[in-house]
N, C-alpha and C positions, 0 to 999 in steps of 0.2 A: 335396625332391629337385629340383625345377624350378630353384631358384635355384643349386644346386651341380652340376647335371647337364651333363657334358661331351659334346662331339659335334664332327662333322665336318660343314662346309658343303662340298660338292664341285661346284664350278662348271664343267660340261662345256664350257663355251664357252671356257674357258682351257686345257684339256688338250691337250696337242701330242702325246700318245701316246709320250713317251720312255721310259716304265717306270721311270723312277728310284725310283718308290714300291714297286715289286715288288724291285728291288735291295736298297734301302735295309731293306726290312721282313727279306728274308733274311737280310741281314747283322747287323742287330740281334737278332733272334731264333734267329741260328745254324741256320738251316734249309737243308739239303742241296738242291743243285741237281737239276732234273728232267731226265731225258734226254727230248727232244722230235726230233720229225721234221717236215720242212718239208712242210706239206699245201697249199700255194699261196697262203698268207695270210701277212700281216704278223704277224698275231694269233699269238701264242706266249708261254706255252703256250695252249692252246684252252680249258681248264678250270682251276678251283681244284683243288689236291691236297692231301694233307695236309702237304706242305712249301711250298705257296704261299697265304699268307693274303689276299692281294689281287693284283689282276691288272688289266690294262687289255683291256676288250673292245673290239675293232675291229669297227664297225658300217659296212659299205661301200653306199652308195645311189646309184642312178642320178640325175644331175641335170642336166637339159637338155642331154643328150649329154655330159656329163662326169661325173666320179664324186666323191661328196662322201663325206667320212669322219666318223663320229661316234665319239667315244672315252667310254667309262665305265670308272670305278674300280668294279670288282665285289669285295665282302667282306660280313662279317658286318654287320647293320644295327644291332645292339644296341637290339632294339625295346623300346619302354616296356612294351608286353605282350608277352613273349618266349614263342612256342611251345615252343621247346626247353626253357626252365625250367619250363615247365607240366607238361610230360611226363615229365621226367627223374625217374626213381624213386629214385636215389641222392643223398641230401643232400650238398649241398657240390661235386657234380660240375660243375654250372653254376651259377654264382652272380652277384650284382650288387654291384659295388663301389659306394662312396659317391660316386663320380663318375658313376653310372649305367652304367658299362662292363658287359656280359655276359661273364665271364671263366671260366675252367675249370681244372679240377683233374685232370690225367690219373691220380692215384693214386686218386682216387675214382670213376672212371668205370668202369663196370661192362659196357661194350660192347655194352649193349642196341639201341644206334642208333634208339631212339625219337625222339631230337631230330632225326634226318634227316628223318622223316616229318611232323614237326610245324612245320617250318621253312617258311615261304611263300615263300622266296628261293632254296632248295636250297644252303645253304651248308655245313653241317657236313661234315667228311670224316673218315675213319678210315684210320690208317696201318697199316703192318706189325705194330705193337703192338696194333692193335685199340683204340686209344684215341680219344677224340674230338679234332679238330684244327681250328681256327678262327682269325680274327683276334682277337685280344685287346685291341686298341687299345693296344698297350705300355703294359699297365698299370702295368710297374715305371718306365717314364720319366714317364708321368703322375703317379704318386706321388711322383716326385721333383721334380716342377714343371717337367718337360720335354714337349713336343710329342711325339706319336708319331713314329717315324723316318720314315714316308711323307710325312707333312706337312712334316717339317724338309727333306726332300729334293727336294720338289716344285719346280722351277725357275720355275714360273710362278703360283705360288699357287693353284692350281686346288684342291688339297686344304688347306682352312683349319681349324684346330683351335681349340677356345676353349668358353666358355659358351655351350651350345646355343641358350638364348633370345636372345642377343644375336647369334648367327649367323643366325637366322632372320629377326630384325629389320632386320639389315643386307642380307640378300637381298631383304626386301619392300621396303627403301627405294630399293634399285636397280631394283625392278620386274622382279624375276626370277621365273620361272615354277618354282615350288618344288615337290618331291615328298618327301612324307614327314613333313609338317609336324605332322599329326594321325593319320594310320594307325598302328593297333596302339599307342594311347596315345603316338604322337610316335617317329620312328624316330630312332636316335642319328646315323644317317648322313642328313643332309638333301641332296637333290640340286638344283641350279638347270639345269633341262633346256631344249634349245632346241626340242624336239618334244614328242611323245606318249610317255609312260613306255614304252608297247610297243615302239616304234621303237628303245629301248634295251634291250630283253628284260626290262623291269621289269612286274610285274603292275599294271594300272590301278587295282585296289582290293586291296592285299595283306590277308590275313586268314589266322586259323588254321585248320586244317582242321575242319570241324564235328565230325567223330568224336573230335578232341581236345578240343573244346569241351565236347561232352557228357559225355565221362568225365571231366573235371577240374572243371567248373564245375557239371555237373548231377548224374550217377551216383554219383560219389565223395562230394560232400557228402552226398548222401541216405543213401548207405550208411553213412557215420559217424553221421549223425543217427540213423538206425534203431539201430545198435548201440548208441549210448548212450542212446536213448530206452528200449530194452528193458531196460538196465541199471538205469536210473533207475525204470522200473516194477515190477520185481522188488523193488528196495529199499524202495519206497513201500509196496508188497505186505507185505512182511516187517515194516516199521514198523508200519502200520496194523492188519495182520490177525495178523500173527505166523507162526511156522513151521507147517507143515503138521501135524496131529497125529491125525487121523482113522484114517489108514491103520495108524499106529503101534499106536492102542489097538485096532484091529480084529486085527492080528497077534498082539498080545500075548492076546487072548481066545482066538484060533485055537490057540496055541501051548498054553495051560493046558488046553484041552479035550484035546488030544492027549496 
């Protein structure tokens, strides 16, 4: 997987906040426009929606009497160890492609919304159809040998798409501060940041909630092991000792007395 895994390198130092990525994503994925209201910020929309798979987060900072802007492309991170896939009870609703993309199938989504609580980045959204919605990394374009629409549209190459290992190596060679290289077995979206992750609204150490880890990696495996262990013990008892006969013989004797 490491050799074929695709991903993004998003260099925040190159982002100019033009939001071409948002528009290209909507156009390619045929997503409806969201009605928004001006809330005193250039940031628009203010959050991901079922019809907005990626957006530019505007971070305004005071800088020696002036204003400094940080821009960050927010989207599904396509985690190597994806909490949404761990917790999803519907097989095939969330799945991984051969390129490492965490994709989804609305037809198989059962609207449980477990993926929302399992995501360390608060990414999955549910629309009016009550089905999961998020960035699918333009899996149809990638399967056809094309880059995702957002990367194609980015005028400054802030969003770079390609072999994940090569992108990480390129960022390291440029002495970039990388976020997501090894977290959650490596994020499919790796960032080159100018400051601390928290300044961009990213968790410093992203992790799957403990409750999800305990259920999926501890309690559920132990439950399955206990079930099949019990079945195995009964079969072993049947093979080595045979069926229970004493009660049957006793009942026959009691019936004969009657």
